[in-house]
C-alpha positions in Angstrom: -9.8 -1.7 42.5 -10.8 -3.7 39.4 -7.6 -3.9 37.3 -9.2 -5.9 34.4 -10.7 -2.5 33.3 -7.1 -1.2 33.1 -6.2 -4.3 31.1 -8.7 -3.3 28.4 -7.3 0.2 28.3 -3.8 -1.2 27.7 -5.2 -3.4 25.0 -6.5 -0.2 23.4 -2.9 1.1 23.4 -1.2 -2.1 22.3 1.1 -1.9 19.3 2.5 1.3 17.7 -0.5 3.6 17.7 -2.7 0.6 16.6 -5.9 2.1 17.9 -5.2 5.7 17.1 -7.4 5.9 14.0 -10.2 3.9 12.4 -9.6 2.3 9.0 -10.6 4.5 6.1 -9.6 5.6 2.7 -5.9 5.8 3.7 -5.9 2.0 4.5 -7.7 1.2 1.2 -5.2 3.3 -0.8 -2.3 1.6 1.0 -3.7 -1.8 0.4 -3.9 -1.1 -3.4 -0.3 0.1 -3.5 0.9 -3.0 -1.7 -1.2 -5.3 -3.9 0.1 -3.6 -7.1 3.7 -4.1 -6.0 3.2 -7.7 -5.0 1.6 -8.6 -8.3 4.9 -8.0 -10.2 6.6 -11.3 -9.2 9.5 -10.7 -11.6 11.1 -8.0 -9.5 12.1 -8.3 -5.8 10.0 -6.3 -3.4 11.7 -3.0 -2.4 12.0 -1.5 1.1 9.3 1.1 0.4 6.7 -1.7 -0.2 7.8 -3.5 3.0 7.4 -0.3 4.9 3.9 0.0 3.5 3.1 -3.6 4.4 4.1 -2.9 8.0 2.0 0.2 8.1 -0.9 -1.7 6.7 -0.5 -4.4 9.4 -0.7 -1.6 12.1 -3.9 -0.1 10.6 -5.7 -3.5 10.9 -4.9 -4.2 14.5 -8.1 -3.0 16.1 -10.6 -4.4 13.6 -8.9 -7.4 12.1 -5.9 -8.8 14.2 -5.7 -11.8 11.8 -4.9 -9.3 9.0 -2.2 -7.7 11.2 -0.7 -11.1 11.8 -0.8 -11.9 8.0 0.8 -8.6 6.9 3.4 -8.7 9.8 4.5 -12.2 8.8 4.6 -11.2 5.1 6.8 -8.2 6.0 9.2 -10.4 7.9 9.4 -13.0 5.1 10.0 -10.4 2.3 12.5 -8.5 4.5 14.6 -11.7 5.0 14.9 -12.1 1.3 16.6 -8.8 0.9 18.2 -8.7 4.4 16.2 -5.6 5.3 16.7 -5.4 9.1 14.3 -2.5 9.8 11.5 -4.3 7.9 12.0 -7.5 9.9 12.1 -5.6 13.3 8.9 -3.7 12.5 7.2 -6.9 11.3 8.1 -8.7 14.5 6.6 -5.8 16.6 3.3 -6.1 14.7 3.3 -9.9 15.2 4.1 -9.5 18.9 1.1 -7.1 19.4 -1.3 -9.7 18.1 0.2 -12.4 20.3 -0.2 -10.1 23.3 -3.8 -9.5 22.3 -4.3 -13.3 22.1 -2.6 -13.8 25.5 0.2 -15.8 23.8 2.8 -14.1 26.0 5.7 -16.6 25.4 5.5 -16.0 21.6 5.1 -12.2 22.1 8.2 -12.1 24.3 10.2 -14.0 21.7 9.0 -11.6 18.9 9.8 -8.5 21.0 13.3 -9.9 21.9 14.1 -10.6 18.2 12.9 -7.1 17.3 15.1 -5.6 20.1 18.2 -7.4 18.8 17.6 -6.1 15.3 16.9 -2.5 16.5 20.1 -2.6 18.5 22.1 -3.6 15.4 20.5 -0.6 13.6 21.1 1.7 16.6 17.4 2.7 16.3 16.7 4.3 19.6 12.9 4.6 19.1 12.8 0.9 17.9 14.8 -0.2 21.0 12.4 1.7 23.2 9.3 0.2 21.5 10.7 -3.3 22.0 11.4 -2.6 25.7 7.9 -1.2 26.1 6.4 -4.3 24.4 8.4 -6.6 26.7 7.2 -4.6 29.7 3.6 -5.0 28.5 4.2 -8.8 28.4 5.5 -8.7 32.0 2.5 -6.6 33.0 0.0 -9.2 31.7 1.9 -11.9 33.6 1.5 -9.9 36.8 5.2 -9.2 37.1 4.8 -5.4 37.7 8.3 -4.8 39.0 9.8 -6.4 35.9 7.5 -4.4 33.7 8.5 -1.1 35.4 12.2 -2.0 35.0 11.7 -2.4 31.2 9.6 0.8 31.0 12.4 2.7 32.8 14.8 1.4 30.2 12.5 2.7 27.4 11.7 6.1 28.9 15.2 7.8 28.5 15.4 6.6 24.9 11.9 8.2 24.2 13.1 11.4 25.8 16.0 11.5 23.2 13.6 11.1 20.2 11.6 13.9 18.6 8.0 14.4 19.8 6.4 13.5 23.1 3.8 11.0 22.1 5.8 7.9 22.8 7.0 9.4 26.1 3.3 9.9 27.1 2.5 6.3 26.2 5.4 5.1 28.4 4.1 7.2 31.3 0.7 5.5 30.8 2.2 2.0 30.9 4.1 2.9 34.1 0.9 4.2 35.6 -0.9 1.0 34.9 1.8 -1.0 36.7 1.8 1.2 39.8 -2.0 1.1 39.7 -2.2 -2.7 39.9 0.5 -2.7 42.6 -1.8 -0.6 44.7 0.5 2.4 44.6 -2.2 4.8 43.5 -0.4 8.1 44.0 2.4 7.1 41.7 -0.1 5.7 39.2 -2.0 9.0 39.2 1.3 10.9 38.9 2.2 9.0 35.7 -1.3 9.1 34.3 -1.4 12.9 34.7 2.0 13.3 33.1 0.7 11.3 30.2 -2.6 13.1 30.1 -0.9 16.6 29.9 1.0 15.4 26.8 -2.2 14.1 25.3 -4.0 17.5 25.9 -1.0 19.4 24.6 -1.0 17.4 21.3 -4.8 17.2 21.2 -4.7 13.3 21.2 -8.3 12.8 22.1 -8.4 9.0 22.1 -5.3 8.7 24.4 -6.7 11.4 26.7 -10.0 9.4 27.0 -8.0 6.4 28.1 -6.2 8.4 30.8 -9.5 9.8 32.2 -10.8 6.2 32.4 -7.7 5.0 34.2 -7.8 7.9 36.7 -11.5 7.2 37.3 -10.7 3.6 38.2 -8.3 4.8 40.9 -10.9 7.3 42.2 -13.4 4.4 42.5 -10.9 2.3 44.5 -10.3 5.2 46.8 -14.1 5.4 47.2 -14.1 8.9 45.7 -17.3 8.0 43.7 -18.3 11.5 42.4 -14.8 12.1 41.1 -14.8 8.6 39.6 -18.1 9.3 37.8 -16.8 12.6 36.5 -13.7 11.0 35.0 -15.6 8.1 33.6 -18.2 10.4 32.0 -15.5 12.6 30.5 -13.8 9.5 29.0 -17.1 8.1 27.6 -18.1 11.4 26.0 -14.7 11.5 24.2 -15.1 7.9 23.0 -18.6 8.6 21.8 -17.4 11.7 19.9 -14.7 9.6 18.2 -17.1 6.7 17.5 -14.6 4.3 19.2 -16.7 1.1 20.0 -14.0 -0.5 22.2 -13.9 2.7 24.3 -17.7 3.2 24.4 -18.1 -0.4 25.7 -15.4 0.2 28.3 -16.9 3.5 29.4 -20.3 1.9 29.9 -18.8 -1.0 31.8 -16.9 1.3 34.1 -20.0 3.4 35.0 -22.1 0.3 35.5 -19.5 -1.1 37.8 -19.4 2.2 39.8 -23.1 2.1 40.4 -23.0 -1.6 41.4 -20.4 -1.0 44.2 -22.7 1.8 45.4 -25.7 -0.5 45.4 -27.4 1.6 42.7 -28.5 -1.5 40.6 -31.3 0.2 38.7 -28.8 2.9 37.5 -26.1 0.3 36.8 -27.9 -2.1 34.4 -28.5 0.1 31.4 -24.7 0.8 31.2 -23.8 -2.9 31.8 -26.3 -4.1 29.2 -25.0 -1.7 26.6 -21.4 -2.8 27.3 -22.5 -6.4 27.0 -24.2 -5.8 23.6 -21.1 -4.1 22.1 -18.7 -6.8 23.3 -21.0 -9.5 21.8 -21.2 -7.6 18.5 -17.4 -7.2 18.5 -16.9 -10.9 19.5 -14.5 -9.8 22.3 -14.1 -12.7 24.8 -12.1 -10.5 27.2 -14.7 -7.8 27.3 -17.5 -10.4 27.8 -15.5 -11.9 30.7 -15.5 -8.5 32.4 -19.3 -8.1 31.9 -19.8 -11.6 33.3 -18.0 -10.5 36.5 -20.2 -7.4 36.9 -23.4 -9.4 36.2 -22.2 -11.9 38.9 -21.8 -9.1 41.4 -25.2 -7.6 40.4 -27.0 -10.9 40.8 -25.2 -11.5 44.1 -26.2 -8.2 45.6 -29.8 -8.5 44.4 -30.2 -12.0 45.9 -30.0 -14.2 42.8 -27.1 -16.2 44.0 -27.4 -19.2 41.6 -27.3 -16.7 38.7 -24.4 -14.9 40.3 -22.4 -18.2 40.5 -23.2 -18.9 36.8 -21.8 -15.6 35.6 -18.8 -15.6 38.0 -17.9 -19.1 36.6 -18.1 -17.7 33.1 -15.8 -14.8 34.2 -13.4 -17.3 35.7 -13.2 -19.4 32.6 -12.6 -16.4 30.4 -9.8 -15.0 32.7 -8.1 -18.4 32.9 -8.4 -19.0 29.1 -6.9 -15.5 28.4 -4.2 -15.8 31.2 -5.5 -12.6 33.0 -4.3 -13.2 36.6 -6.0 -10.1 38.1 -9.4 -11.0 36.6 -8.9 -14.6 37.8 -8.2 -13.3 41.3 -11.4 -11.3 41.3 -13.5 -14.1 39.9 -12.1 -16.4 42.7 -13.0 -13.7 45.3 -16.5 -13.3 43.9 -17.2 -17.0 44.0 -15.8 -17.3 47.5 -18.1 -14.5 48.7 -21.2 -16.1 47.2 -20.4 -19.6 48.5 -19.7 -18.1 52.0 -23.1 -16.5 51.9 -24.6 -19.8 50.8 -22.8 -21.5 53.7 -20.9 -23.8 51.3 -17.7 -23.2 53.1 -15.6 -25.9 51.5 -16.2 -24.4 48.1 -15.8 -20.9 49.5 -12.4 -21.8 51.1 -11.2 -23.3 47.8 -11.9 -20.2 45.8 -10.7 -17.8 48.6 -7.4 -19.6 48.8 -7.1 -19.2 45.0 -7.8 -15.5 45.3 -5.3 -15.2 48.1 -2.6 -17.0 46.1 -3.2 -14.7 43.1 -3.0 -11.6 45.4 0.4 -12.7 46.7 1.6 -13.4 43.2 0.4 -10.0 42.1 1.7 -8.2 45.2 -1.7 -6.6 45.4 -2.7 -5.4 48.9 -6.3 -4.8 47.8 -6.8 -8.4 46.5 -5.0 -9.9 49.6 -7.3 -7.9 51.9 -10.6 -9.1 50.4 -9.3 -12.6 49.8 -8.1 -13.0 53.4 -11.5 -12.0 54.7 -13.2 -14.6 52.6 -10.6 -17.3 53.8 -11.3 -16.4 57.5 -15.0 -16.6 57.0 -14.8 -20.0 55.2 -12.5 -21.4 57.9 -14.9 -20.2 60.6 -17.7 -21.9 58.8 -15.7 -25.1 58.6 -15.1 -24.8 62.4 -11.4 -24.3 62.0 -11.5 -21.4 64.5 -7.8 -21.1 65.3 -6.9 -20.8 61.6 -9.9 -18.5 61.0 -8.7 -16.2 63.8 -5.2 -16.2 62.5 -6.5 -15.2 59.0 -8.8 -12.5 60.5 -5.8 -11.0 62.3 -3.9 -10.9 59.0 -7.0 -9.4 57.4 -7.1 -6.7 60.0 -3.4 -5.9 59.4 -4.0 -5.7 55.6 -7.1 -3.6 56.2 -5.2 -1.1 58.4 -2.4 -0.9 55.9 -4.9 -0.4 53.1 -6.7 2.4 55.0 -3.4 4.0 55.8 -2.4 3.8 52.1 -5.7 5.2 51.0 -5.4 8.1 53.3 -2.0 8.9 52.1 -3.0 8.5 48.5 -6.0 10.8 49.0 -3.8 13.5 50.3 -1.3 13.1 47.5 -4.1 12.9 45.0 -5.2 16.4 45.9 -1.7 17.7 45.4 -1.3 15.9 42.1 -4.7 17.2 40.8 -3.7 20.7 41.8 -0.4 20.4 40.1 -2.1 18.9 37.0 -4.6 21.8 36.9 -1.7 24.3 37.1 0.1 22.5 34.2 -3.2 22.3 32.2 -3.8 26.0 32.7 -0.2 26.7 31.5 -0.9 24.5 28.4 -4.2 26.3 27.8 -2.6 29.7 28.2 0.2 28.7 25.8 -2.4 27.5 23.3 -4.4 30.7 23.8 -1.3 32.8 23.2 -0.6 30.8 20.0 -4.2 31.4 18.9 -3.9 35.1 19.6 -0.6 35.3 17.7 -2.3 33.5 14.9 -5.2 36.0 14.9 -2.7 38.9 15.0 -0.8 37.4 12.1 -4.0 36.9 10.2 -5.0 40.5 10.8 -1.7 41.7 9.4 -2.1 39.4 6.4 -5.6 40.8 5.8 -4.2 44.3 5.8 -1.5 43.3 3.3 -4.2 41.6 1.2 -6.3 44.8 1.1 -3.2 46.9 0.1 -2.2 44.4 -2.5 -5.8 44.3 -3.8 -5.7 48.1 -4.2 -2.4 47.9 -6.1 -3.8 45.2 -8.3 -6.8 47.3 -9.2 -4.6 50.2 -10.2 -2.3 47.9 -12.2 -5.4 46.4 -13.9 -6.6 49.9 -15.0 -3.2 50.6 -16.4 -3.1 47.3 -18.1 -6.5 47.8 -19.6 -5.4 51.1 -21.1 -2.3 49.5 -22.5 -4.3 46.6 -23.9 -6.7 49.0 -25.6 -3.9 50.9 -27.3 -2.2 47.7 -28.4 -5.3 45.8 -29.5 -5.3 47.1 -33.1 -1.6 46.5 -33.5 -2.0 42.9 -32.2 -4.8 42.3 -34.6 -2.6 43.4 -37.5 0.3 41.2 -36.2 -2.0 38.3 -35.9 -3.2 38.6 -39.4 0.3 38.9 -40.7 1.3 35.8 -38.7 -1.6 33.8 -40.2 -0.5 34.8 -43.7 3.0 33.7 -42.9 1.8 30.4 -41.6 -0.2 29.9 -44.8 3.0 30.6 -46.9 5.0 28.2 -44.7 2.4 25.5 -45.0 2.3 25.8 -48.8 6.1 25.8 -48.9 6.2 22.6 -46.7 3.6 20.9 -48.9 5.7 21.8 -52.0 8.8 20.4 -50.3 7.0 17.2 -49.4 5.7 16.8 -53.0 9.2 17.4 -54.3 10.6 14.7 -51.9 7.8 12.4 -53.0 8.8 13.0 -56.7 12.5 12.1 -55.9 11.5 9.0 -54.1 9.1 7.8 -56.8 11.7 8.4 -59.5 14.1 6.3 -57.5 11.6 3.5 -57.0 10.6 3.5 -60.6 14.2 3.4 -61.7 14.9 0.6 -59.3 11.9 -1.6 -59.8 10.8 -1.0 -63.4 14.2 -1.3 -65.0 14.6 -5.0 -64.7 11.2 -6.1 -66.3 11.6 -3.6 -69.1 15.1 -4.7 -69.8 13.9 -8.3 -69.9 11.2 -7.5 -72.3 13.5 -5.5 -74.5 16.1 -8.3 -74.5 13.4 -10.8 -75.5 12.3 -8.8 -78.5 15.9 -8.2 -79.6 16.5 -11.9 -79.6 13.3 -12.5 -81.6 14.2 -9.6 -84.1 17.6 -10.9 -85.0 16.2 -14.4 -85.0 18.5 -15.6 -82.2 15.6 -17.6 -80.9 12.9 -19.6 -82.7 9.2 -18.8 -82.6 8.8 -21.9 -80.4 11.4 -20.7 -77.9 9.9 -17.3 -77.9 6.5 -18.8 -77.1 8.0 -20.8 -74.3 9.5 -17.7 -72.7 6.5 -15.5 -73.2 4.4 -16.8 -70.2 7.2 -16.0 -67.8 7.8 -12.6 -69.3 4.1 -11.9 -69.2 3.9 -12.8 -65.6 6.8 -10.4 -64.9 5.0 -7.6 -66.8 1.8 -8.5 -65.0 3.5 -8.2 -61.6 5.2 -5.0 -62.7 1.8 -3.5 -63.9 0.2 -4.6 -60.7 3.0 -3.1 -58.6 2.8 0.1 -60.6 -1.0 0.3 -60.0 -0.3 -0.1 -56.2 2.3 2.6 -56.3 0.1 5.0 -58.2 -2.7 4.3 -55.8 -0.5 5.2 -52.9 0.7 8.3 -54.7 -2.9 9.5 -55.2 -3.5 9.0 -51.5 -0.5 11.0 -50.5 -1.4 13.9 -52.9 -5.1 13.9 -52.0 -4.4 13.5 -48.2 -6.8 10.5 -48.1 -6.7 8.2 -45.0 -5.3 4.7 -45.5 -7.9 2.0 -46.0 -7.0 -0.4 -43.2 -8.2 -3.9 -43.0 -7.3 -7.3 -41.4 -5.1 -9.4 -43.6 -2.5 -12.2 -43.2 1.1 -11.2 -44.0 1.7 -14.7 -45.4 -0.6 -14.0 -48.4 1.4 -10.9 -49.4 4.7 -12.6 -49.0 3.7 -15.7 -51.1 2.4 -13.4 -53.8 5.7 -11.4 -54.0 7.8 -14.6 -53.9 5.9 -15.9 -56.9 6.5 -12.7 -58.9 10.2 -12.7 -57.9 10.7 -16.4 -58.5 12.7 -15.7 -61.7 15.1 -13.5 -59.9 15.5 -16.0 -57.1 16.3 -18.8 -59.6 18.8 -16.6 -61.5 21.0 -16.5 -58.3 20.0 -19.9 -57.0 18.5 -18.4 -53.8 16.1 -20.4 -51.7 13.6 -19.0 -49.1 12.5 -20.3 -45.8 9.3 -19.0 -44.2 7.9 -19.2 -40.7 4.7 -17.3 -40.7 1.9 -18.7 -38.4 -1.7 -18.2 -39.4 -2.3 -15.8 -36.4 0.2 -13.2 -37.8 -2.7 -11.0 -39.0 -2.2 -7.2 -39.1 -4.5 -4.3 -39.3 -3.2 -1.9 -42.0 -3.6 -0.9 -45.6 -2.2 -3.9 -47.6 -1.0 -1.8 -50.7 1.8 0.1 -49.0 2.7 -3.0 -46.9 3.1 -4.9 -50.2 5.5 -2.2 -51.5 7.6 -2.6 -48.4 7.7 -6.4 -48.6 8.6 -6.2 -52.3 11.4 -3.7 -51.5 12.7 -6.0 -48.7 12.8 -9.0 -51.0 14.5 -7.2 -53.9 17.2 -5.9 -51.5 17.7 -9.3 -50.0 18.1 -10.9 -53.5 20.4 -8.1 -54.6 22.9 -8.5 -51.7 22.7 -12.3 -51.3 25.4 -14.5 -52.6 24.6 -17.1 -55.3 23.1 -20.2 -53.7 22.2 -18.2 -50.6 19.1 -18.5 -48.3 16.6 -15.9 -47.3 14.7 -16.4 -44.0 11.2 -14.8 -43.7 9.4 -14.8 -40.4 6.6 -13.2 -38.5 5.5 -13.4 -34.9 3.0 -11.8 -32.5 4.6 -9.5 -29.9 2.1 -8.1 -27.5 -0.3 -5.8 -29.5 1.7 -5.9 -32.7 3.1 -8.3 -35.3 6.8 -8.2 -36.1 7.8 -9.2 -39.7 11.5 -9.9 -40.4 13.4 -10.8 -43.6 17.0 -11.9 -43.2 19.6 -12.6 -45.8 23.1 -14.1 -45.4 24.9 -11.8 -47.9 27.4 -9.0 -47.7 25.9 -7.0 -44.8 26.8 -3.4 -44.1 29.0 -1.3 -41.8 27.6 0.2 -38.6 27.9 3.9 -39.8 26.0 3.0 -43.0 23.3 1.2 -40.9 22.7 4.3 -38.7 21.9 6.4 -41.8 19.7 3.8 -43.5 16.3 5.2 -42.4 17.4 8.8 -41.9 18.4 10.1 -45.3 19.2 9.1 -48.8 22.4 6.9 -48.9 24.8 6.0 -51.6 23.5 2.7 -53.0 26.0 -0.2 -53.1 26.1 -2.6 -55.9 24.8 -6.1 -55.3 26.8 -9.3 -55.3 26.4 -9.5 -59.1 26.7 -5.7 -59.7 23.0 -4.9 -59.3 22.4 -1.2 -58.8 19.9 0.9 -56.8 19.0 4.5 -55.9 19.5 4.5 -52.1 15.9 5.7 -51.6 14.1 2.5 -51.3 14.3 1.9 -47.5 13.7 5.6 -46.7 10.6 5.2 -48.8 9.7 2.1 -46.8 10.1 3.9 -43.5 7.6 6.5 -44.6 5.1 3.9 -45.7 5.3 1.8 -42.5 5.1 4.8 -40.1 1.9 6.0 -41.9 0.4 2.6 -40.9 1.2 3.3 -37.2 4.2 0.9 -37.4 7.9 0.9 -36.8 10.8 -0.2 -39.0 14.4 -1.2 -38.2 17.4 -3.1 -39.4 20.2 -5.3 -38.0 23.4 -6.1 -40.0 26.9 -7.5 -39.6 29.5 -7.1 -42.4 30.0 -10.4 -44.1 27.2 -12.2 -42.3 24.1 -10.6 -43.8 21.3 -8.1 -43.1 17.9 -8.4 -41.3 15.1 -5.9 -42.3 12.1 -5.8 -40.0 8.9 -3.9 -39.4 6.0 -4.1 -36.9 2.3 -3.3 -37.5 -0.7 -3.3 -35.2 -2.1 -6.8 -34.7 -5.3 -7.7 -36.5 -8.2 -10.1 -35.8 -7.8 -13.6 -37.3 -11.6 -14.2 -37.5 -12.1 -11.1 -39.7 -9.6 -12.2 -42.4 
C-alpha cells in the first residue's frame, strides 16, 4: 500500500469543509462585507463580522492558505478584544488547519487544544468534536494511529448528537484512513463505505470522489487491480466534472502508480506526467514528492537506476521536510531496493534499516515486510549471513502474516461490498420514491393550476363586463376629481398668498418703522428749530445711509415677493457669508451704538455658500435686529460660520434675556406673541417664521438654542459653495 496517496486525500478534507467548494462570487461578496466593516475604525467589530472573517478564512484554504492564516489570526485578535469565545475558537481551528497543511504539527496541536478548551466552555458539541477530529488528524500525520483513532472515537458520539450526517461521514473517513495505514484493510473499507453512503445520500460529489480513491488504494494493495482501476477511474471522473485540480492530479497519480506496479510503464507515464504538471503549476511540494517516488520506481523498473536514485532522493527530501513518516519509509525502501540491485550493499543496508525503523514506528506490517526483505538482501551482500538468515526468517513470518491478512481482508471485502451495494440500493430506492412523490405532487399541482386557470378566465370575463359598465361612471368621477383638485389648488394658492401678505405686513412694520421714525424725528427737530442747519447737515449723512439701507432692503424684499408670486426659481450663486454680514453690520451700526453693543465675528474665507443672496441677506438682517433688540446695553454679539461636511453653518449668538423652552419650541412653527426688547422695542412675532421659509427654499435648515437669562443663538445652514468661483 502507498499511504502517501491517502495523505493527500486527507489534506483535501483538512479544515471545516475547506475544499468543499471553489472560490467564487460568494467569497468576493463576503470579502467586501468584511472590508466595509473593518474600515469603520470608530466602532468595535461585532460578532457577525468576526463570523464572516472566519468563514472567509475557510473559503481560502485550498487556493491561498496564507490568506486563511491571515483571516484566522485576525478573527482571534478581534474576538479577544470583545471576549467573543466562539470567534476565538473558530479562528484557532482555521489557523490549525494551515499548520497541519504546512506540517507544523506542534503548533497545530496547540491551536486545536486551545479551541477545544473554548468549545468546552461554550458546551458547543460540534466544536468539541471538530477539535477532537483536528487533534486526531495531527496524531495521524505523526504516525500515531491508535492515538488518532482514540480521538476520532471521542468525536463520533458528539457528531451523532448534532443535526445532519456530513460531519459523521467525515469522521468515518478519518477512521478509515487510520485503519488503512495500520494495514487493517477490512476495517478501513468498512469505515470508507459508511462515509461513502452518507456522501451519496447527500449528493456530496467531492467527498464521494475522495472515498472512491481511498477504496481504490486498498484494492491495489490487495492486488485487486481491476477493482482498483474501476474505483480510481470513478474518482477521477468526478474530480474532472467538478474541475478540482488537486483531485485531478491525485487521480492521475493513482492510476499511473497502479500501472507501474503492474509493469505497464507505457500506460503509466501519461498519467504520471499529467499529475506532475498539475502539482508544479499548483506549487505543491507534497504532491511533487509523491510524483518523484513514482518516477523513481518507473526508472528503476525500466533499468535507469541512476535516474531512479535521483528521483527517490528528491522524494526522501520532500517527505523528511514535510514530516511525512509513511512517505519517508517508502523512499528509504525504494533506495534500498535500487542500491541492492546495484550491489552497493552498505548504502542499501542503511536505507533498509531506516525503512524498517519507520515501519515499526508506524506499526505497518506491509512496510515491515518489504523493508525486512531489503535488510536481509543487504546483509547477505555484506556477507553477514547469520544476520541475513535471521532477517529472512522474520521476513517470511511477516510475509505469511501479510498473506493471511490479505486473504481475510479479501473475504471480508466481498461481504462489505455486498452490504454497501444493498445500502446503496436502499438509498437509490428512497431517492426514487422521493422523486416519484415529487412527480405525483407536481401532477396534482398541475391539475389545480388548470382548474384555477379556468376559474380565472371566468372571473376575467365577469370583471370585463363589470369594467365596461363602470367605465363611463369612472370617467365622470375622474373629471369631477380633477375639477376638485383644481379648486383645492387655487384655494391653497390663495391661502399661501394670504399668509405671505401677513408676513410682509409684519416685516414691513418691524423693519421700516425705525428708519421712518428717525427721519420724521429729524424733520420735526428742524421744523421747530430745535437744531441748527449745521447740526442738521451733520446728521443728514447718517440718516441718508439709514434710508439707503432701508430702500435697498425694501428692493430685496420686493424682489423676493415677485419670485414667490411668479413661482420663479431662486438665482443661486457662490458668495461669502462674511460679505453679507459686514454689509448688514454697517447699516445697523447706529442701532448697535445706541445700545453700546459690540460684535465679534469668526468667519473664515472658506465659508462660501451656494444660494440666492437676497433672501439670505433678509435672514441675516432679521437675526441681527433680533439680537440687538434682546441684548442688554453694553452687550456682545458673537457671529460665526464654519464648514460642516457638505454645508456651512452660520450662527449669531447674543447674551441677552433668552427665552423659555415652550416658547422656543413654537419659534419656527407658528406666529408667536412678540416680546418687547430690553429697552421696550416691539416686533410682530412673524420674523423668524418668515426666515424659516426663506432658508428652507434655499435647501437649508434653521434652528435656535436659548437659555433664559443667558441669551439666544440663532443658526442656519446652507449648501457649501466653491471658493474659487466667488
